[in-house]
N, C-alpha and C positions, 0 to 999 in steps of 0.2 A: 971127677970121682962120683958126683951125684948122678950124672947121666949113665955111667956104667952100672951103678947100683940099680937105677930104675930099669935099664934094659934087661938086667938079669932077673928081675921080678916078672915072671911070666904073666901075671895077672894085671900088670900095670898098663895104663892107657898108652904110655910111651912105647912099650914093647909091641903092642898091637899096631900102632902107627908105623913102627919100624918094619914090621912084617908086611904090612900092606904096601908100603913104599918099595920094599925090596921085591915083592911079587910083581908090582906094577912095572918096575924097572926091568925085570926079567922078561915080562910079556912084551913090552915095547921093544926091547933089544931083539927078541926073537922075530917080531914082525918086520923090523927094519932089516934084519939079516936076510930073511926070505924074500922080501920085496926087492932089495938091491941085487940079490942073486938072480932075479927074473930079468934084470936089465941086460940086454945083449946089444952088441954093435950091429947096425943094420947091414953094413957092407964091409966086413973085416977083410974079405978077399979082394976088395977093390974091383969088383965086377963092373960097376957102373962107370969106372974111370978108364976102362979099356978103350983103345982106339976103335972106332966103328961100332961102339955099343948100340947107339940108337938105330943104326941101319940093321944091325942083327936083331934087335927087338922087333922092328917093323917086319922083317923077313919071317921071323918066327910066327907072327900073327897073320902073315899074308897081306900086309898093307904096303904094297909096292906102288900104289897109285894115290892120287890126292883123295882126301876124304870129304872135302867140301863143307865141313863144319867142324868147329872145335869139339874135341872129344876127350873124355875122361875115361881112361882104362883103369879099372880096379882089378888087381890080381890078389885073390884071396884063397887061402888054403882052408877049406871048411873044417878040417880036424884040428886046426890051430887054436889053442886056447886064447891066444892074443886076439885073434879075429873075433872070438866070442865075446871077449871083454870090450872090444871096440865096436860092437854091433850098433850101439846107439850113435856113435860117431859116424859110422858108415852110412846109416840111415839119414842122418842130418846132412852128411856130405852129398849124398845122392840128391836130396831135396834141394840143396844149395846149387848144385850143378845144373839141375833141371830149371831152376828159376833163372839162372844165368844163360840158359840156352845151349848148354853143352849136350852133346850126344854121350850117353853113359853106356859103356861096354864093360860088363863084368866078365872076367875070364878066370876060370879056376886054375889054380897052380897045376902045372904038369911037368913031366920030365923034360919036355922040349924047352920050357921056360927057365930051367935050372941055370943055364949059362948066361941068361940076361936079367934075371930077377934074383937077387941074393937072399931076400927074406920077404916074408909077408906079415901083415897086410901091406901092400905096396900100391902106388899109383903112378901112372904116366899120363901126361897131358900133351896133346898135340893141337896146334892151331888148325884153322880151316884149310891151310895149304899142306898139312902133314908135317910141319916143322916142329922141332922139339920145343917144349915149354917147361915141363917139369918132370922129374923122375926122382923117386925116393919113397920113404915111408909116408903114411897118412899123417903122422905126427911123431913126437918124441916123448919120452918119459914113461912113467908107470901107467900101464893100461891104455897106452896110446890115447890119451885124453883129448877132448875137443879143444882145449884151451891153447894148444900149441900147434894148430893145424897149418902145415906148410902149403897144402893143396889149395885151401880156400884163398890164401894170399896170392898164389900163382894164378888162380882163376880170376880173381878180382882184378889183378894187374892186366891180364889178357883182355878182359872185357873193356877196360879203360884204355886199351890201345898200346899197352906196353908188354912185350914178351920178356919176362924175367930170365928165361933160360936157366932155371934153377935146378941144380943137380945136388941132391942131399944124400951123401953117402956116409959121412962121418958123424953119426949120431947114435945115441943109445936109447933104447926103449923096450917095450914088450914086443918082440918080433920072433917069429918062428923061422929058424934057419933052415932053409930048404935043402935037405940032403937026400938026393934020390939015388 
């Protein structure tokens, strides 16, 4: 009874605290709602899981011969808000790849890549013999943060002599679904 009497008194400090807590709860709920709405599945159409996917990817880029050095292919759609959010991660990833001796090839998203790259920003890694090492997103989670980088792990493994052959298709994060 005391609390309800205090809450009804508009000038009481308890009422002010209640209003502030209610407002704060509303703001936090709104932020969570919009952030969770931004999470998208990287490969809901299972493009990367199709038979012959890697050969199709290489064919789209004209890579039918050996490349003679480990390579990181970054596929980025410049108008993608997620690519803009991941800009710092992309810069750090390119620096990391360069330090590890990888050839870095940035390829803008195009209509030809629609059938082999389900969303951007994406990465594909090949070893020096042109063999598959990694395909998938740069990372997962909100804003494709650096903390959950799959690409760095695959590169580190390859430099250490282990090809992880990591295909990441079933993950959620900030991705632009490429519909051409």
